[in-house]
N, C-alpha and C positions, 0 to 999 in steps of 0.2 A: 496571628491565627495559625493552628497546627497543621502541617502538611500531610496530606493523604495519599497513600500510595496504594494504589488498586493492580499493579502489576501481579500479583498473585492472586487474589481475592476475586477480583472483578465485580466485587458487590458493592455496587453503586448506592443501594437503599442503605444498606448496613452503616455504610459510612456516613448518608444523609443523617441518619437518626442519633450518628455518634456526635454531631456538630448541633450548635444551638443558632438556628436562624430566628429566634424569636423577633430580635430588633430589624432584621430584615424583612420579616413579614409585615410588621407594622408599619416601618416605612414606605415602602413600594408596594403599590397598587395598579400599578401599570399592567398592560395587558400581558406582555412578556414575560414577566418576572411571575405572574399568576400563572401561566402556562407552567413555568419551570417548577412552581410548587405543585401544580396538579401531576405532573410527571413523577416527582419524586414522593409524593404521598400517597401515587397508585392509584390516582383516581382517572387516570389518561392511560392508555396502552400506549407503550414505547419500548424500544429494543435497547441495548446495552449503549450502542455509542449515542442516543439521543439523550438516553438517563446522565448519560457521563457529562454532554454538553451542559446539560441543567445544572447539573451541580458544578460544573466550571462558572457559570452565570452566577449563583447564588455564593460561593465562595468569594468570587471575584468582586461583587456587592460590599462583602463585608473587609475587602483589603484596600477599598479604593483610599483610603487613610495612610496606609502604609508610602512610607518616602521611597521605597525601593520598587513601588508598583507603576505608578507612573499613569494609570488609566481610569476612566470614571464612567458612569452611565448616565447619559443626559434623556430624563425623563422626556422632557420637552420635544426632543429631537425623535424621541420613539414614538411619542403621540404625533407629531408632525406627519413622519410617513403613513401610519394606519388612517389619520385623516384625508391625506391623499387617494390612498389606495381605496377606500371607501367609496370613491368617487368613479374609480376606473372601471370600466367594462370587461366583462369575461366574452370571449368570441362567440361561443355559441348562441347567446341570446342579444348581444352587444346592450347588454346591462349590468349594471354595477351588482355586484352578490356580497354578501355579508362574507367576510374572512370567517375561516375556522381558526381556532386559537394558535396551531400548530405554523399555520403562513403569518398569524402576526408575529409569533416568536421568529421566525426566518427574517422578517422586515425588521423587528426591530431590534434584533442581532447586527445587522449587517449596519444599521443606521445610528441606534442608539449609543452605543460603546465609543468614546472619544477618547485621544491622548493627549497629553499635557496641552498640547497646540490648538486644541479645539478641533481637530481632524479626526476621519474617522480612525478608530483603533485597527482595525482588521484588513489591511491592505491587500490580503488575498484570502479569499473564501472558496470553501468546496461544499455546492451544495448537492446530495446525491437521493433521490426519492423512486419510489418504481414509477413506470409509463404511465400515462394517463390520470396523473394526481398534479396537473398545472404547474410545472415549472417552469415553464416558458410564459405563462403568464405573469408568474411573479417577476420576473426576470424584465420583462416589459415594464412592468410597475415601475421596478428600481430603475431601469434607464431613462425614463421619463421624469421622473422625480429628481434625478439629477441634471436633468437639461432644464427642467423649466422650475424647480425651485434652488438646489444648490447651486447651478452656476448663474442664478440670474443676474449677479453683478459683475460677473467675469466676462471676460473676451477671448476670443481665438481659442475655446475648448473643443478637445474631441471627445467624441464619444463612439466606440464599437461594441458590435454585435456579430458575431462569428460564430460558425459552426464547421462541420469538417468538409462539406460540399455547398454547392450552389444550393440545392433544395433545401436543404435543413439552416441555411443561413437566411434563404429568404422567408422560410417560415417564422424565423424569430423577427425577422424585419418588418414583415407583413402585419404582427401583431401590433409594433409600434408605431408602424403608420395608421393604421386602422384604430388603434387607441388614441392617438393624436388628432383624427377626423373626429371621434366622439366628442373630444375634450374641447375641440373648437366649438361646438353647439351650447357648451356650457359656460357660463360666465363665475369668475371674472377669466377663466381660461383662455377662452376664445378670444378675448382682447391681448392677452398676453401673447398669445400663437402670433397674431397679427404684428405686435410690435416686436417681436423677436425676427419678423421676416419670413417665417416659415410659409413656403408655396402651397397650398392646399391643390394645386396641379401635382406638385412633386409627389406629395402622399399619396393621391391617385394613381400616378404611373408606376412603371416598372424600374423607376431609378435606382441605384444601388447604394446613393447617399443623400441625406437631408441636410440641405444648407440652413443653417441658422444664419441668415445674411445680416442682418444688423448688430450681432455681435462679432461674426468672422468665425462662428463656430460649425463643425459637421457631425452629424450622426452617420459612421460610415457600415455599411456592410461588407466584410472582406473574409473569404473563406480560407480557412486552415490550410487547403492544399495551396492556395496561391503564396499563402505568407508572406503578403505587401504589408507586414506591418511597420515597417521602418519609417523612420523620421514624424511620426505621429507620437503625443503625450496625451495618451488616453485619459480624460478623467474618472470615467466608468468605463470598463471593458468586460462583455460578458462571452465565455467560450461556451456554447452549447455542446452538448456531447462529446465533451473532453474524456471522456472513459474509452472511446472507440479505440483498438488497436491503432489505428493509422495514426494515433495524435502520439506517436512516439518521436517525435523529434523536438527535444528540450530547446534547441536552439531560435525554432521558431516563437515558441511559449516566452522565450528570454527578451524576443525583441519587443513583447509587448510590455513586460514589468520594467526593461531597461528604458523604455519610452516615457515611464511614469516616475518622472524627475522630482526632484524636491520643490519645483517651483508647481507643482501642480497639487493644489488643494484637496483633500479627502478622497485622494485616490483610492480607486479598489478594482482590483482585479478576480473575477467570480466566474468559477469552472462548473458547471452544471452537468449530470449524467446519470443514469443510471450504471447498475453493472455490467459487465461485459465479461466473454470466458477465459479472457487474458488478463489476468491478475497482475503482470509485471509491467503494466503502463504506468507513465510517469503520475498521470490522475491518481490510480488508487496507492502508488507508492507514496507519495505526499500525503494522501490521506491515512495511512497509516503510521508514518512518523509525527504527525499531529496528535492522533489519537494516542500515540504512546506516549509524548511528552503530557497529555491530560491525564493520563494514567497513573505518572510520576508525580504529579502536580509541579512539573518543570516550567520554568518560565523560557524556556528555548522557542517556544511557539506562540507567543504573548499576542501576534500580530498576526496569528491565522486562526482563521474560523473553519472548524469541519463541523456539518449538520447532515448526518447521515441516517436516514431513514430507510431501514432494512432488517429483514429477518435477524435473527441471531444465530442461525444455523439453516442449514438446507433443510433437515427434516423437518423443519416448520411449514413446509410446504402441505403438508398432512393435518396441520393444526390451525383450521380456518379461524379459529377464535384468537389466534395472533397476528392476523394478516394486517391488521391495522398498522402494526410496527412499519411495515413496508408501505402500506397503502393507506396513509393519514385520511384520507379524503371518506373512508368510510365512518368517521367522527361526524360527516354530516347525514344525520339519521335519517332523513325523509328520504333519502337516496339508498338506504343502506342496503336494503334486499334486493333493489336492482342492481346495484354493484358488486354486490357478495354473488348474485348468479352469475354475473359474467365474469367474475373473476374463478370459479367453480369451473365454468364452462371453457374458459381458457387451460385451466388444469387437466381437464378432462380428454381435450383436445392434444395438447401435449402428451399425454400418456399414450393416448392411442397412435401418435406420429413416432414416437421414442424421442420427443425433442423435450424432455424432462429439464436439461440445463438452460434450455433458452426460457421455459417458464419461472426458472429460478434466478436466471440473470435479470431479465427484463420485468417480470411482475412481484418477485419475491425480493429483488434488488439484492442477491448476493453473488458475489464472485465466485466462479467456480473454476476446474481445470479448463484447460484449452481444449480438448474434444475428448470424445469418446473412448480413445485409446490412449488418454493421458497414464502413466504410471501410478500419480497419487490423485487423490481428492485434494484439492486447494486447503477446505475446512483441517485435515488432518495433520497437513505440514504446518499450520498455524498453530494448532494445537500442542505440536512438538517443542515450542519455542519456550527457551530459557531465558532468565536474565545474565546468568554465571554460571561455570561448572569447573570445578579445581582439577587440573590435570595434573599436579605437582605428583612425583613418586608413583605413578599408575603403569599398570600394564599397558600396552599398546598395540594395535593391530591397523600397520599402514597401508594403503593402496596409493597406485602411482599411475597416474593417466599421464603420458610424454606426447608432447607434438612438437613437430619441427616446423610447420605452417602457420598460419594464421590463428589455429585453435588455441586456447591457453592451455598451459601444462600446470596439473592439479595433483597434491597431494591429499588424503583422505588419513584422518585419525579414528579410530573408532576405540572407546573406552567402555567396555563392560563394568557395571557396577550394580550394586544392589541399594536400593533406597531403605529410605528411614522406615518403612514397611515389610523390608524383605523382599520387595518385587525384582525381579531381575529386570535389568535394563540396559541399554547400549544408549552413550552418548557419542556424537559424529560431530567432527569438525573438519575444515577444509581450508588449505591455502593455495592459492592459484598464483601461476605467475604468467605475467601479461606480454605477450611481445606485440609491436605494432608496425611492423614492417611493410606488410601488405598493404594494411591501411592508409599508410604514408606518415602518420603521427599520432602520437596518444591520443590528441584531441578527437582526431578522425576516429579512431578505433573505440573511444568511449559513444561516440555518436552512433556508429555501425551496431555497437553490441547494446545500446541504451544503458549502460552502466557508469558509476563516476567512479573510475576507477582510482583516481587520484586520493578521490575523498575515503574509497575504501582501504587505500593501502595505510593511510593514517591511522584506520581502525584495528589494521593487523590482518585484514582479511585476504590481501593479494600483496603481492610485489611487482613491480613494475620492471619489465628487463632493465639491466644497467649497459646491454649491449648498445653500441653508439649507433648501428644500423636500425635497431629495434627487434633483433633477432632473439630466439631464446638462448639463454647464457648457462650453459651447463655448469660450470665452475661456481655461479652464483647460486644454483640450485643445488648443488650438493652440499655447498657451506652453508647455506640456510638450514639445510635438515639437520646436519650433524651438530649445528649448533642448538636448533629447538630441542633436539632428545636430550641433548646435555644440559642446558637452561634448565628444563624443568624434570632433570633427573628421571627421565622414561624409560620403560624396559619394554625393548619391541619383541614382540612375541612373534610376529609373522610380518613379512613384508613381502604384498601380491602386488605384480605388474604384470603387463600385457606381454605375453610369450614374443610376440613380434616386435616388440618394441626395446630390444638390447638394444643399449645404447652407453655413452661415454659414462653417462651418469652410475648406470649401474654397474658397470665395469667398476669404475671409482670406489662404487661401495664395496665390491667383493674384495677389493685389494686393501681397504683402509677400514672397514666394520666388520664386528661379529654380526650385523643385522640378518637375521633369517631369510633369506631371497628367496623367491618362488616364482617361477612365471605360469601363467596363467592364461590358456588358449581363450581369445576371446569368441567362442562360439555357445549355441544355447544349450550343448549338452555340458561344456560346464559351468556356466553362468545361472541356468535354471534357479539352483537352488538357494544361493544366496541371493538373487534378485527376488524370488519368491518371500523369502525371509526377510528382507528390507522392509520389500510392501506391507508384510505381515505387521511389523513393531511398528508403522505407523498408524496401521488401521487399529490395532489393539491398544495405541498408547504407550507403548514400551521404550521409545526411542526419545531420545532430548537433542536439541542443537538451540547453538545461538543464534541470535536476530543478524544473520548471515545475510546479506542481500543476494551475494553470487552464488550460496548455496541453494537460497530458496528459488531463485530463479532457475537453475539448474535442475531441482527435482520438479518445478512447474513446468518446464519444457520437455520432459522425460516423457517418452511414449513406449509403449508395450509392442516388441516386435515378437512374432510367434512364429514357429514352424512346426514339422512333426514330431521336433525331438526335442523342444521346449521353450523357453522365452529368454528374452534379454530387453535390456533400454537402447532405443534410438532417439533420435530425434527427427521432426518433422521436415526442417530444412535445414541448409549447413550454417546459415546465422546463426541457430538456436545453439547456446554451449550446455554441453551437460557431462562436461570433462569433471567435473567434482563427484557427480552422482557413479560414473564410470569407477572412479578412484575407491569410493565408498564400497561399489558391489567386489572390487578386488581385495579390499580389506575384509570383507565379510564372507570371504571365500573361507575365512579360519575364524574370524570372530564368532560366529554365529554359533559355533561349537564351543564356546570358552568355557560354560558353566558344566558340559559334560566331562564324564570320565575319560573318553577317549580324546577329550581336545588338548589343543598343545601344552596347555599350562599343567594339566593333571597326569597326563601320560609320560611317565618316566625315561621312556625311549626316545620321545620327541625331545623332552628336556636336554638329554644328552648330547645327542645329536645336535642341538643348537647351543652348545657350551664352547667356549675355547678351550685352548689345551691347558692352560693354568685352573679353568673352572672343573673340568672334567677330573684332574688331579685333585684338587680339593675335595671333589665329592668321592672319589676313591678314597681319601684319607679319612674322611667323616665317617664311612661306612666300616673302616677297619676299627675306629675308637669307639664304634656302638651306637653314633648318632643318627636320628630317624632320619629316613629320605624326606621327611616333609618338611624338614628344618632348610632344603635347598631349593 
């Protein structure tokens, strides 16, 4: 089967129509596959990410016989979870309800796909949907299916329900208890619960664990804040509100996944959440990585599942006809009018209170910028990303932000260019140098900043200091820059740096290179124009950048500081890193004028001032020989 690459077009429907799924349609009549066809045939309203997941499901069904794939879809397993779900009560009425197609899709994706050993394919899953759409209800079903069905012949199995704090954890755990009490009244489940030794008294109490006495297992409620996940080997683990900015410590999450050893059959770690105003949290970073792999048709995320029910952009909050993308319960037509009325009421209240971001996060399930003072909108940052840019043999404007303490030191490179349509654009890249002295180790620095610097260094986005004490190493920085410029045959047009940041690196560059160095005072009167220009480039879509987590996080963290003279970027707290943004603005101090007649490239007087003595001599010789100035 041919690989579909959607990284440029993002047109899932066109890709779907280019492939022949007649054999899949004829062979599979289960509810999960029917939903996928319904979405891609455009009979069901769904956003880009769900369309992508549906296309992945159908493509993987065609790949099952490929020797290098190693996964298969077990229709019997898919049907079994739906049969179990059909007798589970929802909490408002304590009665079973008919599941909607999208809910069936989630359950069948989690349980139906298997690996070559017969265990669950998706060991890690991310489920994201707007609030009040029943995420907790579905996760309770998954938990109890694992306890009562999947582990029925196994002993000493642990199961986890967890959330950010006691209140949130208790809600999910309470659902599990209540559902068990209901099932105890139904046969054969009542007999099975008794045979397992689950105490009804415990289910009616405030206990934070359910003992499965006769098999030695436990369903445990543990808060993320406590982080007490050590020594447990969870068969099924649920982490609710995993997108909360407080869930930033990957080491706690690693305790869950590290405990899911090879000896645990059909293990699964499921994170559920709505969107939040901080898009740099691990939950969303993982979500983006898997979606990127799906777009490329890559096998890198074969054991990861992402089902993200969200609007495709912030502006869709003004298009109620699209709201089913993030609120799939709208598909329940009997309650459509009531649900839609409530959603409109929430939108109107949010607008009245000036809380649009909260409505977009929680009700539209769209990740936004961190605050109302943010320098850029999150969606504008995402729209600027491209896969590749050839920097060889180009004019470049360089910005430099130097740090002596815990902050990173960053170079920014701005490459003005014209795209194939003749549109003037600016491509930006950065490279950071990472000190770890104050943190104590690179591991501690990564934990503090929430960035995997060692992995990012392997991708070329940063360099971890070679200083044995973890301090910034000026020689390393100087050598890296000179090599970078030479390796790519770059032509430095301008090099801007903090006027207060004169240091050994600047002095060394003055003595050993012909880079056009210029100090820039870091105050609003000097920075307002390049700051506004950079902001406008993102808003108007005339800037490009690579998928660089360091640069993205810096752009997300940057906020606007304003006084009577102008604006500049700042950060809300010292722990936020915006060094790369500061460096870009220093580079933009002149890069913004690149295509103007008075810019450094076109202004002949500025060209001469930047020439070496030999270049000046060659220029005068060319004038005497009648050559045009534009040749130089």
